[in-house]
C-alpha positions in Angstrom: 102.8 73.6 92.2 102.4 72.3 96.0 103.6 74.6 99.0 103.6 73.2 102.3 104.1 75.9 105.2 105.0 73.8 108.2 104.9 74.4 111.9 103.7 78.0 111.6 101.1 80.0 113.7 98.3 80.9 111.6 95.4 83.2 112.4 92.6 81.2 111.6 88.6 82.3 111.9 87.3 81.4 115.2 83.6 80.2 115.4 82.7 82.4 118.0 82.2 86.3 118.4 84.5 86.2 121.4 87.0 84.1 119.6 86.8 85.7 116.3 90.5 84.9 115.5 92.2 82.0 116.8 96.1 81.9 116.4 96.8 78.4 115.8 100.2 76.4 115.2 99.5 74.0 112.3 100.6 73.3 108.8 99.1 74.8 105.7 99.0 73.3 102.3 98.8 75.2 99.3 97.9 73.8 95.7 98.2 76.0 92.6 96.4 79.2 93.7 94.3 77.8 96.6 94.7 76.7 100.4 93.9 73.4 99.9 94.2 72.1 103.3 94.9 73.2 107.1 96.4 70.6 109.5 95.9 67.8 107.2 97.4 67.3 103.5 94.6 66.9 101.3 94.6 63.4 99.4 97.4 63.2 96.8 99.1 66.3 97.8 102.9 66.6 96.9 105.1 69.5 98.2 107.4 71.1 95.6 108.2 73.5 98.2 108.7 73.4 101.8 108.5 76.8 103.8 109.5 76.5 107.4 107.3 78.4 109.8 109.0 78.2 113.0 108.9 81.3 114.9 106.8 82.9 112.4 103.0 84.1 112.0 100.8 83.5 108.9 98.2 85.9 108.2 95.7 86.6 105.4 97.5 89.0 103.0 96.4 92.5 104.3 93.9 94.6 102.3 94.9 98.1 101.9 91.1 99.4 100.8 91.7 103.0 99.9 94.6 104.4 98.0 96.3 106.2 95.0 99.2 104.0 94.2 100.5 106.3 91.2 101.3 109.2 94.0 104.0 107.1 95.6 106.9 109.1 94.2 104.9 112.2 95.6 105.7 111.6 99.4 107.0 114.6 101.3 106.0 116.9 98.6 103.0 118.5 99.9 103.5 118.6 103.5 101.8 120.6 106.6 99.2 122.0 104.4 95.3 122.3 104.8 93.3 119.6 102.5 92.4 122.1 100.0 95.6 124.0 99.4 97.4 120.3 99.6 94.8 119.2 96.5 94.7 122.1 94.4 97.8 124.1 95.5 100.6 121.1 95.4 99.2 117.7 94.6 97.1 118.9 91.4 100.1 121.1 89.7 102.3 117.7 89.8 99.4 115.4 88.5 99.3 118.0 85.8 102.9 117.5 84.6 102.9 113.4 84.9 102.9 111.2 82.2 101.4 107.9 81.8 104.8 106.5 82.3 105.4 108.3 85.8 102.0 106.9 86.8 103.4 103.5 86.0 106.6 103.9 88.2 104.7 105.4 90.9 102.4 102.5 90.9 105.5 100.2 91.2 107.2 102.2 94.1 103.8 101.9 95.8 103.3 98.0 94.8 106.7 97.3 96.2 106.2 99.1 99.7 103.0 97.5 100.3 104.0 94.0 99.1 106.9 94.5 101.7 104.6 95.4 104.5 102.4 92.5 104.0 99.6 93.8 101.9 98.7 91.4 98.8 95.8 93.5 97.7 94.8 97.2 97.5 91.6 99.3 96.4 93.3 102.1 93.9 91.6 105.3 92.2 93.8 106.3 89.7 93.7 108.6 86.7 96.3 107.0 84.0 94.6 103.8 82.5 96.6 100.9 81.8 99.7 102.2 84.0 98.4 100.9 87.7 96.7 97.7 86.1 100.0 96.9 84.2 102.0 97.1 87.5 99.5 95.1 89.0 99.6 92.3 86.5 103.5 92.4 86.1 104.0 92.1 90.0 101.7 89.6 90.9 99.8 91.9 93.1 96.0 91.9 93.7 93.8 95.1 92.9 90.6 96.7 92.6 91.0 99.6 90.2 88.7 102.6 89.8 89.2 105.3 87.2 88.7 108.6 89.0 85.6 110.2 87.5 85.2 113.9 87.5 82.2 115.4 85.7 79.7 118.0 85.2 76.1 116.7 84.0 76.7 114.6 80.5 79.7 116.9 79.7 82.3 115.2 77.1 85.0 115.2 79.9 82.8 112.8 82.0 81.7 110.8 79.5 85.5 110.1 78.2 86.4 108.7 81.7 83.6 106.3 82.0 84.6 105.5 78.5 88.4 104.8 79.7 87.2 102.8 82.6 85.3 100.1 80.7 88.5 100.5 78.0 90.6 99.4 80.8 88.2 96.8 82.1 87.8 95.0 79.0 91.6 95.0 78.3 92.6 93.3 81.6 89.7 90.9 81.5 92.3 88.1 81.5 93.9 88.6 84.7 91.9 87.0 87.8 93.8 89.3 90.0 91.9 92.5 88.9 88.8 93.7 89.4 87.2 96.8 88.5 84.9 99.5 89.9 83.7 103.0 88.9 85.3 105.7 90.7 83.6 109.2 90.8 85.9 111.0 93.0 84.2 113.4 95.4 80.9 115.6 95.6 83.3 118.7 95.1 84.4 117.5 91.4 81.3 115.4 90.7 77.9 117.8 90.6 74.7 116.0 91.2 73.8 115.3 87.3 76.9 113.5 86.8 76.5 111.4 90.0 73.3 110.2 88.8 74.6 109.2 85.6 77.1 107.2 87.4 74.8 105.4 89.4 73.0 104.4 86.1 76.0 103.3 84.6 77.0 101.2 87.5 73.8 99.6 87.7 73.7 98.8 84.0 77.3 97.5 84.2 77.1 95.4 87.3 80.1 97.5 88.9 80.6 98.5 92.5 81.6 102.4 93.2 84.3 103.7 95.1 84.3 107.0 96.3 85.6 109.9 98.9 83.0 111.1 101.2 82.6 113.6 103.8 86.4 114.0 104.4 86.6 117.4 105.3 84.7 120.4 106.7 84.9 122.4 103.7 83.4 119.6 101.7 80.2 119.6 104.1 79.8 123.3 104.4 79.9 123.1 100.3 77.6 120.3 100.0 75.1 121.8 102.3 75.3 125.2 100.7 75.0 123.5 96.6 72.9 120.8 97.5 71.1 121.3 101.1 72.1 117.9 102.5 75.2 116.1 103.5 77.5 114.2 101.2 76.4 111.1 102.2 72.7 112.2 102.0 73.8 113.3 98.3 74.9 110.1 97.6 71.7 108.4 98.7 69.9 110.5 96.5 71.7 109.9 93.2 71.1 106.3 93.9 74.9 105.7 94.1 74.3 103.3 97.0 72.0 100.8 95.1 75.3 99.1 94.0 77.9 97.7 96.3 79.9 100.9 97.4 82.6 101.4 99.4 83.1 104.8 100.8 86.6 106.6 101.8 87.0 108.5 104.8 83.6 109.4 106.1 85.3 111.7 108.9 82.8 114.3 109.3 79.4 112.5 109.5 75.9 112.6 111.8 74.1 110.0 113.2 71.6 110.3 110.5 74.5 109.6 107.9 75.7 106.6 109.7 72.1 105.2 109.6 72.2 105.6 105.9 75.2 103.8 105.5 74.0 101.0 107.5 70.7 101.0 105.8 72.3 100.5 102.6 75.4 98.0 103.5 77.9 100.7 102.6 81.5 99.7 103.8 83.5 102.5 105.2 87.5 102.8 104.7 89.1 104.8 107.6 92.6 106.2 106.9 93.8 107.3 109.9 97.2 108.7 109.2 96.1 110.8 106.2 92.9 112.4 107.8 95.2 113.4 110.9 97.9 114.8 108.6 95.6 116.8 106.5 93.8 118.1 109.7 90.4 116.8 108.5 89.7 114.6 112.1 88.8 111.0 112.8 86.1 108.7 111.4 83.9 107.8 114.2 84.7 103.8 113.9 83.3 102.9 117.3 80.3 104.6 116.6 80.2 102.7 113.1 81.1 99.6 114.8 78.2 100.0 117.3 75.8 100.1 114.1 77.3 97.4 112.5 78.8 99.1 109.7 81.7 97.3 108.0 84.8 99.1 108.6 87.8 98.8 106.4 91.3 100.3 106.6 93.4 102.3 103.9 96.4 104.2 103.7 95.5 106.8 101.0 98.0 108.0 98.7 101.8 108.4 100.1 101.3 112.1 98.9 99.0 112.6 102.3 100.1 109.9 104.4 103.2 109.5 103.5 103.3 105.7 103.7 101.4 102.9 102.5 102.2 100.8 105.3 99.0 98.9 106.9 100.9 97.6 109.8 101.1 101.2 110.9 97.5 102.2 110.0 96.4 99.2 112.4 98.2 100.6 115.6 96.8 104.0 114.9 93.3 103.1 114.1 93.4 101.5 117.8 95.3 104.1 119.7 93.5 107.0 118.2 90.0 106.1 119.3 91.3 104.6 122.9 92.4 108.4 123.4 89.6 110.2 121.9 86.7 108.1 123.8 88.9 107.5 126.7 87.9 103.9 126.3 90.7 101.4 126.0 88.1 98.9 124.7 86.5 100.8 122.0 88.7 99.6 118.9 90.7 96.6 119.8 93.8 94.8 118.1 91.2 92.2 117.1 89.1 95.0 115.4 92.1 96.5 113.7 93.2 92.9 112.4 89.7 92.4 111.2 89.7 95.9 109.3 92.8 95.0 107.4 91.8 91.5 106.4 88.3 90.3 106.0 86.8 93.3 106.5 88.6 95.0 103.3 87.9 91.9 101.6 84.2 92.1 102.2 84.2 95.8 101.3 85.7 95.1 97.9 83.3 92.3 97.5 86.1 89.6 97.5 85.3 87.9 100.8 84.5 84.6 99.0 88.4 84.8 97.7 90.3 86.5 100.2 90.6 87.8 103.4 90.7 84.6 105.7 92.9 81.6 105.8 90.0 79.0 104.7 90.3 75.8 102.6 89.2 76.5 99.1 90.2 80.4 99.3 92.8 82.2 97.1 96.3 81.7 98.8 97.0 85.1 99.4 99.1 85.2 102.6 101.7 86.9 104.6 104.4 85.5 106.8 105.7 87.7 109.4 108.9 86.9 111.5 108.0 86.9 115.4 111.4 86.1 116.8 112.5 90.1 116.4 113.4 92.4 119.7 109.9 94.4 119.0 107.9 91.4 118.7 109.5 88.6 121.2 108.0 86.8 123.5 104.9 86.2 121.8 102.1 86.5 124.3 99.4 87.6 121.8 100.1 87.5 118.2 97.3 89.5 117.1 98.1 92.4 119.8 101.7 92.1 118.4 100.8 93.2 114.7 98.8 96.3 116.0 101.0 97.3 118.8 104.6 96.1 118.3 105.1 95.5 114.7 106.5 98.2 112.0 105.9 96.3 108.7 109.3 95.1 108.5 108.6 91.7 109.9 107.0 90.5 106.7 109.3 88.1 105.4 107.6 86.2 102.5 104.2 86.9 100.7 102.4 84.9 98.6 99.8 86.3 96.1 97.6 83.6 94.3 99.9 80.7 95.3 102.9 82.3 94.0 105.7 83.5 96.2 106.1 87.5 95.5 108.4 88.1 98.0 110.7 85.8 100.0 113.2 86.9 102.9 112.1 90.6 102.6 113.0 90.7 98.8 110.3 91.2 96.4 110.9 88.6 93.4 108.6 90.1 90.7 110.0 93.7 90.6 113.1 95.4 89.9 113.6 97.4 93.2 116.7 99.2 92.2 115.1 100.1 88.8 111.9 101.5 90.6 113.8 103.7 92.9 115.9 105.4 89.9 112.9 105.7 87.9 111.0 107.4 90.5 113.9 109.5 91.4 114.2 110.9 87.9 110.7 111.5 88.0 110.7 114.1 90.7 114.0 115.9 89.4 112.0 116.5 86.2 109.0 117.9 87.6 110.9 119.7 89.8 109.0 119.9 92.8 111.5 118.3 95.5 
């Protein structure tokens, strides 16, 4: 199917560091699942559909580089708590009552929210195999799935979770929009022996790793007490960084930790709303940028955020660091846009497929309305996304060349049923 997006302001990659992204009014041609032409129709192109881009902004689909989609029905159930009380006092008891079907509807709710705010790909750590993957496959979304791993040495529980990770990967090999990584949860739920096993498994299977690292002060203190080093030093020692690695949070880090991350080309996902809400602090994003570390951006789960709106995170990541560093230029709107697009794609190992509007890449795109009171006049489209938008401006979403949302309505999911099913879940679990 050929789609022509006509007369639209597209954020194209620039050619110099000074012009990293260049908003350009142009025509964009999509053929099947790819971007086939920009500015000029490819030979033999036929438009089956024409989308009018007047007063609209075309961006690469946003990449939410760290979340737990199944938690979407838990929003506003565990608020104003310290991190460990939040995790073990509120979230874990809900998870113990959760069924596989609950996880599926939670993932559907998450995908609905993400798509409605311009996200086309997310990196997920989950517990119930086949459920988030099922929701992704049905919705047309793109995702990297990591079965959360918890283990102690070579215990049966850890081995079972590893087998489940491989089972899920193998069951969904036919879906081009799904990729898989191993997901050791954190240094406080996986001991050193198990982390070494995960590192060897990842190398053997040719898989990357996604893990929470250095999120809270308590985590740092306990890691030093148990292992005599920081969580990032522990990960290096266990060989986890010998494969492509995406580290969620990295809030409590030292200069030595940053040097390790840089040395091993680790991508870091900053989750500003979640980190603030749980009182954990802020990742030192400006210092990471100075060292050349690839920074991505994520929402974390709705149980701690309580939103999956990446536009909101783009605003927070710029404003937080300007304020804490008393430097209005330390994290710019351009930086935030990079974190949410090509930076996230790079962290997930998908930069050759998504993350920028280029001929040959997958047609994963978001169209935002510009002619709204909050966005108009459009003096700087990229700045408008970080400083003016709230996410409701997302109008149309295209994933893998397929229109999955049009005029703000998701075409691939039954929104009313999802809202009803997730309401029933919380009534049953009883944590309202």
